[in-house]
SENU-253782 format. One line per field, with one value per atom (N, C-alpha, C): residue number from 1; residue in one letter; chain; atom name; x, y, z. Coordinates in steps of 0.2 Angstrom, whole numbers, plus 5000, padded with zeros to 4 digits. Layout:
BEGIN
kolse = [NUM,...]
voza = [A,...]
paza = [A,...]
drenba = [CA,...]
x = [X,...]
y = [Y,...]
z = [Z,...]
//
This chain:
BEGIN
kolse = [1,1,1,2,2,2,3,3,3,4,4,4,5,5,5,6,6,6,7,7,7,8,8,8,9,9,9,10,10,10,11,11,11,12,12,12,13,13,13,14,14,14,15,15,15,16,16,16,17,17,17,18,18,18,19,19,19,20,20,20,21,21,21,22,22,22,23,23,23,24,24,24,25,25,25,26,26,26,27,27,27,28,28,28,29,29,29,30,30,30,31,31,31,32,32,32,33,33,33,34,34,34,35,35,35,36,36,36,37,37,37,38,38,38,39,39,39,40,40,40,41,41,41,42,42,42,43,43,43,44,44,44,45,45,45,46,46,46,47,47,47,48,48,48,49,49,49,50,50,50,51,51,51,52,52,52,53,53,53,54,54,54,55,55,55,56,56,56,57,57,57,58,58,58,59,59,59,60,60,60,61,61,61,62,62,62,63,63,63,64,64,64,65,65,65,66,66,66,67,67,67,68,68,68,69,69,69,70,70,70,71,71,71,72,72,72,73,73,73,74,74,74,75,75,75,76,76,76,77,77,77,78,78,78,79,79,79,80,80,80,81,81,81,82,82,82,83,83,83,84,84,84,85,85,85,86,86,86,87,87,87,88,88,88,89,89,89,90,90,90,91,91,91,92,92,92,93,93,93,94,94,94,95,95,95,96,96,96,97,97,97,98,98,98,99,99,99,100,100,100,101,101,101,102,102,102,103,103,103,104,104,104,105,105,105,106,106,106,107,107,107,108,108,108,109,109,109,110,110,110,111,111,111,112,112,112,113,113,113,114,114,114,115,115,115,116,116,116,117,117,117,118,118,118,119,119,119,120,120,120,121,121,121,122,122,122,123,123,123,124,124,124,125,125,125,126,126,126,127,127,127,128,128,128,129,129,129,130,130,130,131,131,131,132,132,132,133,133,133,134,134,134,135,135,135,136,136,136,137,137,137,138,138,138,139,139,139,140,140,140,141,141,141,142,142,142,143,143,143,144,144,144,145,145,145,146,146,146,147,147,147]
voza = [M,M,M,A,A,A,K,K,K,A,A,A,V,V,V,M,M,M,A,A,A,N,N,N,D,D,D,H,H,H,G,G,G,A,A,A,V,V,V,E,E,E,L,L,L,A,A,A,A,A,A,K,K,K,L,L,L,R,R,R,K,K,K,H,H,H,L,L,L,E,E,E,D,D,D,R,R,R,G,G,G,I,I,I,E,E,E,V,V,V,V,V,V,Y,Y,Y,L,L,L,G,G,G,T,T,T,D,D,D,K,K,K,E,E,E,E,E,E,S,S,S,V,V,V,D,D,D,Y,Y,Y,P,P,P,D,D,D,K,K,K,A,A,A,E,E,E,E,E,E,A,A,A,V,V,V,K,K,K,E,E,E,F,F,F,R,R,R,K,K,K,G,G,G,G,G,G,Y,Y,Y,D,D,D,F,F,F,G,G,G,V,V,V,L,L,L,L,L,L,C,C,C,G,G,G,T,T,T,G,G,G,I,I,I,G,G,G,I,I,I,S,S,S,I,I,I,A,A,A,A,A,A,N,N,N,K,K,K,M,M,M,D,D,D,G,G,G,I,I,I,R,R,R,C,C,C,A,A,A,L,L,L,P,P,P,Q,Q,Q,T,T,T,A,A,A,Y,Y,Y,S,S,S,A,A,A,E,E,E,M,M,M,T,T,T,R,R,R,R,R,R,H,H,H,N,N,N,N,N,N,P,P,P,Q,Q,Q,F,F,F,I,I,I,A,A,A,F,F,F,G,G,G,G,G,G,R,R,R,V,V,V,D,D,D,Y,Y,Y,A,A,A,E,E,E,N,N,N,P,P,P,E,E,E,K,K,K,I,I,I,L,L,L,D,D,D,A,A,A,F,F,F,I,I,I,D,D,D,A,A,A,E,E,E,F,F,F,E,E,E,G,G,G,G,G,G,R,R,R,H,H,H,Q,Q,Q,R,R,R,R,R,R,I,I,I,D,D,D,K,K,K,M,M,M,M,M,M,A,A,A,L,L,L,A,A,A,G,G,G,K,K,K]
paza = [A,A,A,A,A,A,A,A,A,A,A,A,A,A,A,A,A,A,A,A,A,A,A,A,A,A,A,A,A,A,A,A,A,A,A,A,A,A,A,A,A,A,A,A,A,A,A,A,A,A,A,A,A,A,A,A,A,A,A,A,A,A,A,A,A,A,A,A,A,A,A,A,A,A,A,A,A,A,A,A,A,A,A,A,A,A,A,A,A,A,A,A,A,A,A,A,A,A,A,A,A,A,A,A,A,A,A,A,A,A,A,A,A,A,A,A,A,A,A,A,A,A,A,A,A,A,A,A,A,A,A,A,A,A,A,A,A,A,A,A,A,A,A,A,A,A,A,A,A,A,A,A,A,A,A,A,A,A,A,A,A,A,A,A,A,A,A,A,A,A,A,A,A,A,A,A,A,A,A,A,A,A,A,A,A,A,A,A,A,A,A,A,A,A,A,A,A,A,A,A,A,A,A,A,A,A,A,A,A,A,A,A,A,A,A,A,A,A,A,A,A,A,A,A,A,A,A,A,A,A,A,A,A,A,A,A,A,A,A,A,A,A,A,A,A,A,A,A,A,A,A,A,A,A,A,A,A,A,A,A,A,A,A,A,A,A,A,A,A,A,A,A,A,A,A,A,A,A,A,A,A,A,A,A,A,A,A,A,A,A,A,A,A,A,A,A,A,A,A,A,A,A,A,A,A,A,A,A,A,A,A,A,A,A,A,A,A,A,A,A,A,A,A,A,A,A,A,A,A,A,A,A,A,A,A,A,A,A,A,A,A,A,A,A,A,A,A,A,A,A,A,A,A,A,A,A,A,A,A,A,A,A,A,A,A,A,A,A,A,A,A,A,A,A,A,A,A,A,A,A,A,A,A,A,A,A,A,A,A,A,A,A,A,A,A,A,A,A,A,A,A,A,A,A,A,A,A,A,A,A,A,A,A,A,A,A,A,A,A,A,A,A,A,A,A,A,A,A,A,A,A,A,A,A,A,A,A,A,A,A,A]
drenba = [N,CA,C,N,CA,C,N,CA,C,N,CA,C,N,CA,C,N,CA,C,N,CA,C,N,CA,C,N,CA,C,N,CA,C,N,CA,C,N,CA,C,N,CA,C,N,CA,C,N,CA,C,N,CA,C,N,CA,C,N,CA,C,N,CA,C,N,CA,C,N,CA,C,N,CA,C,N,CA,C,N,CA,C,N,CA,C,N,CA,C,N,CA,C,N,CA,C,N,CA,C,N,CA,C,N,CA,C,N,CA,C,N,CA,C,N,CA,C,N,CA,C,N,CA,C,N,CA,C,N,CA,C,N,CA,C,N,CA,C,N,CA,C,N,CA,C,N,CA,C,N,CA,C,N,CA,C,N,CA,C,N,CA,C,N,CA,C,N,CA,C,N,CA,C,N,CA,C,N,CA,C,N,CA,C,N,CA,C,N,CA,C,N,CA,C,N,CA,C,N,CA,C,N,CA,C,N,CA,C,N,CA,C,N,CA,C,N,CA,C,N,CA,C,N,CA,C,N,CA,C,N,CA,C,N,CA,C,N,CA,C,N,CA,C,N,CA,C,N,CA,C,N,CA,C,N,CA,C,N,CA,C,N,CA,C,N,CA,C,N,CA,C,N,CA,C,N,CA,C,N,CA,C,N,CA,C,N,CA,C,N,CA,C,N,CA,C,N,CA,C,N,CA,C,N,CA,C,N,CA,C,N,CA,C,N,CA,C,N,CA,C,N,CA,C,N,CA,C,N,CA,C,N,CA,C,N,CA,C,N,CA,C,N,CA,C,N,CA,C,N,CA,C,N,CA,C,N,CA,C,N,CA,C,N,CA,C,N,CA,C,N,CA,C,N,CA,C,N,CA,C,N,CA,C,N,CA,C,N,CA,C,N,CA,C,N,CA,C,N,CA,C,N,CA,C,N,CA,C,N,CA,C,N,CA,C,N,CA,C,N,CA,C,N,CA,C,N,CA,C,N,CA,C,N,CA,C,N,CA,C,N,CA,C,N,CA,C,N,CA,C,N,CA,C,N,CA,C,N,CA,C,N,CA,C,N,CA,C,N,CA,C,N,CA,C,N,CA,C,N,CA,C,N,CA,C,N,CA,C,N,CA,C,N,CA,C,N,CA,C,N,CA,C,N,CA,C,N,CA,C,N,CA,C]
x = [5158,5164,5170,5170,5177,5183,5190,5194,5199,5207,5210,5217,5222,5227,5234,5239,5240,5245,5251,5257,5261,5265,5270,5276,5280,5289,5288,5294,5293,5292,5290,5288,5281,5277,5270,5266,5270,5266,5262,5263,5256,5249,5250,5244,5242,5247,5246,5238,5241,5237,5229,5231,5225,5220,5224,5217,5216,5220,5219,5211,5213,5207,5201,5200,5197,5193,5196,5196,5192,5194,5189,5184,5181,5176,5174,5176,5169,5167,5170,5169,5173,5179,5182,5185,5189,5192,5200,5205,5215,5218,5219,5228,5232,5234,5241,5248,5251,5260,5266,5262,5266,5271,5272,5278,5274,5274,5271,5275,5281,5289,5293,5297,5301,5308,5308,5316,5313,5319,5319,5317,5315,5312,5311,5313,5313,5307,5304,5297,5298,5304,5303,5300,5303,5302,5293,5289,5284,5281,5281,5278,5276,5282,5283,5278,5280,5274,5267,5266,5259,5254,5261,5259,5257,5263,5261,5253,5255,5247,5241,5241,5235,5233,5240,5240,5236,5237,5234,5226,5223,5217,5211,5206,5201,5202,5205,5205,5202,5198,5198,5203,5206,5212,5218,5224,5228,5229,5232,5234,5243,5245,5254,5256,5261,5260,5270,5273,5280,5279,5285,5287,5281,5284,5281,5276,5276,5271,5276,5280,5282,5287,5292,5295,5288,5290,5284,5279,5276,5273,5276,5281,5286,5289,5287,5290,5287,5280,5275,5273,5273,5271,5276,5283,5287,5285,5280,5276,5274,5274,5271,5262,5258,5250,5249,5254,5251,5249,5246,5245,5243,5248,5248,5246,5241,5241,5244,5245,5245,5244,5236,5232,5234,5233,5233,5229,5220,5215,5210,5205,5200,5196,5197,5196,5199,5205,5210,5210,5208,5208,5203,5196,5191,5190,5195,5196,5201,5206,5210,5207,5201,5198,5194,5190,5187,5188,5194,5197,5204,5207,5212,5215,5207,5207,5214,5215,5221,5222,5226,5223,5225,5228,5233,5231,5230,5233,5238,5241,5245,5247,5249,5250,5257,5258,5265,5264,5268,5266,5269,5272,5276,5272,5267,5265,5257,5260,5255,5250,5243,5237,5234,5229,5228,5220,5218,5211,5212,5209,5209,5210,5216,5219,5210,5211,5203,5197,5197,5191,5194,5202,5204,5203,5205,5203,5195,5193,5186,5183,5186,5183,5186,5190,5195,5192,5189,5184,5178,5174,5169,5168,5174,5172,5171,5169,5169,5171,5175,5179,5172,5174,5172,5170,5176,5177,5177,5173,5173,5182,5183,5187,5193,5192,5197,5199,5196,5199,5203,5203,5208,5215,5212,5219,5223,5219,5223,5228,5224,5226,5234,5233,5240,5245,5243,5247,5252,5248,5252,5255,5254,5257,5266,5266,5272,5278,5274,5280,5285,5292,5298,5298,5297,5298,5303]
y = [4297,4294,4299,4300,4304,4301,4304,4301,4304,4301,4301,4298,4304,4299,4300,4296,4295,4291,4294,4290,4293,4290,4288,4285,4285,4283,4278,4277,4272,4273,4278,4280,4279,4277,4277,4274,4268,4262,4259,4258,4258,4262,4268,4272,4275,4274,4274,4268,4261,4256,4257,4259,4259,4267,4273,4279,4277,4272,4268,4264,4261,4256,4261,4264,4271,4273,4275,4282,4276,4269,4264,4263,4262,4259,4265,4273,4277,4278,4273,4273,4277,4279,4287,4280,4281,4277,4281,4276,4279,4276,4281,4278,4279,4274,4274,4270,4278,4279,4276,4273,4274,4265,4265,4260,4257,4248,4246,4240,4243,4240,4244,4242,4246,4250,4248,4249,4257,4262,4270,4271,4275,4278,4284,4290,4298,4299,4304,4307,4314,4317,4322,4318,4310,4308,4306,4306,4302,4310,4314,4321,4323,4322,4322,4321,4312,4308,4309,4311,4312,4319,4324,4332,4331,4326,4326,4319,4317,4312,4318,4319,4325,4328,4334,4335,4333,4327,4325,4327,4328,4329,4324,4324,4322,4318,4323,4320,4326,4323,4328,4330,4328,4328,4322,4325,4320,4319,4315,4313,4310,4316,4312,4309,4305,4304,4302,4302,4301,4300,4299,4301,4305,4310,4315,4321,4319,4323,4329,4332,4336,4337,4334,4333,4332,4330,4327,4334,4334,4342,4347,4350,4354,4354,4349,4345,4347,4346,4347,4352,4358,4363,4368,4366,4368,4368,4365,4363,4367,4373,4377,4376,4381,4380,4375,4371,4365,4369,4366,4368,4363,4360,4354,4353,4354,4355,4349,4352,4346,4348,4345,4348,4341,4342,4339,4337,4339,4337,4339,4337,4338,4344,4348,4355,4358,4356,4360,4357,4352,4348,4353,4353,4356,4364,4366,4375,4375,4372,4373,4371,4365,4365,4373,4373,4378,4385,4387,4394,4394,4388,4387,4382,4379,4374,4371,4368,4364,4357,4355,4351,4343,4344,4341,4340,4334,4333,4327,4331,4327,4323,4316,4312,4311,4310,4307,4298,4294,4288,4286,4289,4289,4295,4297,4304,4300,4302,4300,4306,4305,4309,4309,4314,4315,4312,4313,4311,4305,4301,4297,4299,4297,4303,4300,4292,4294,4299,4301,4308,4314,4313,4320,4320,4314,4313,4316,4311,4313,4321,4325,4332,4334,4334,4336,4334,4330,4328,4331,4331,4332,4339,4344,4352,4354,4360,4363,4370,4371,4379,4384,4390,4397,4398,4401,4406,4411,4418,4423,4427,4430,4431,4428,4422,4416,4414,4416,4417,4419,4428,4432,4432,4427,4427,4422,4417,4411,4416,4419,4422,4427,4430,4433,4428,4424,4418,4415,4414,4409,4414,4421,4427,4426,4425,4425,4420,4415,4412,4414,4413,4416,4422,4424,4428,4430]
z = [5330,5337,5334,5341,5343,5341,5342,5337,5340,5345,5348,5346,5346,5345,5353,5353,5361,5359,5362,5363,5368,5369,5376,5377,5381,5384,5389,5386,5392,5401,5401,5411,5411,5405,5407,5403,5401,5398,5403,5409,5412,5410,5413,5413,5407,5401,5393,5393,5395,5394,5398,5402,5407,5403,5403,5397,5391,5387,5381,5381,5386,5389,5389,5393,5397,5391,5384,5380,5374,5374,5369,5373,5380,5383,5383,5381,5382,5374,5368,5362,5357,5361,5358,5355,5346,5344,5345,5347,5348,5342,5340,5335,5341,5341,5346,5345,5346,5342,5348,5356,5360,5361,5367,5366,5374,5371,5377,5380,5378,5382,5387,5393,5397,5393,5387,5384,5384,5384,5383,5375,5378,5370,5372,5368,5370,5368,5375,5374,5369,5365,5361,5355,5354,5348,5348,5354,5351,5353,5355,5356,5349,5346,5336,5333,5334,5330,5332,5337,5338,5335,5335,5334,5326,5324,5315,5311,5319,5317,5316,5322,5324,5319,5316,5310,5304,5302,5297,5298,5304,5303,5303,5305,5310,5317,5320,5328,5330,5339,5342,5347,5350,5354,5354,5358,5363,5367,5366,5375,5375,5378,5379,5386,5386,5393,5393,5397,5398,5406,5410,5417,5422,5420,5423,5419,5413,5408,5404,5409,5408,5404,5404,5397,5389,5389,5383,5379,5387,5386,5384,5384,5384,5377,5376,5366,5364,5365,5363,5359,5366,5367,5361,5358,5357,5346,5346,5338,5337,5333,5329,5330,5334,5332,5339,5343,5349,5351,5357,5369,5371,5374,5377,5385,5387,5395,5400,5404,5411,5418,5416,5423,5428,5435,5437,5442,5440,5445,5437,5440,5433,5434,5438,5438,5435,5436,5429,5423,5423,5414,5413,5415,5412,5412,5416,5413,5409,5408,5402,5397,5396,5388,5388,5392,5392,5389,5394,5391,5388,5386,5381,5377,5377,5371,5368,5374,5370,5366,5360,5358,5362,5367,5369,5375,5380,5388,5390,5392,5395,5401,5405,5409,5414,5418,5419,5423,5420,5423,5427,5432,5439,5442,5442,5445,5450,5459,5460,5462,5458,5456,5463,5465,5470,5468,5463,5458,5452,5451,5447,5438,5437,5428,5424,5426,5421,5423,5427,5429,5427,5428,5424,5418,5414,5407,5404,5407,5406,5407,5413,5413,5405,5404,5399,5393,5392,5385,5387,5391,5391,5389,5394,5393,5387,5386,5380,5379,5373,5373,5373,5378,5377,5373,5369,5364,5367,5363,5365,5368,5374,5377,5378,5378,5379,5372,5368,5360,5361,5361,5360,5365,5371,5377,5372,5371,5365,5361,5354,5352,5352,5358,5359,5362,5366,5369,5363,5356,5350,5348,5348,5346,5349,5354,5358,5356,5352,5347,5346,5345,5341,5344,5350,5352,5356]
//
């Protein structure tokens, strides 16, 4: 059984619940670290909590959500060794997984997606990293940290 960690702030309560149910319906175990309340929660704290949990091991991927997905993805990407993608379409979700092999995907709870967010998430989950020249590029990308 696949396993995912999920965290969100107050800006994505509804979408987080929807995506969590979708993952569970697919048979994916979800460790949920988000909030289900509208009271303000700081997205950098949620990103850090999810990344720390992910690093414990046993997870296939993580899902992060805030109002736009931007802030929480930036926060996650600040943490050593983490790549968090913010795709807006199923195609970009598939290609980031194939080429960039991110551990996390981010969504915005206040974003009007042209495609169903579940479809975007499925494309991310179902794609496989291609390795090869893409690994070389990931290594170069990760070497940029601290420059």
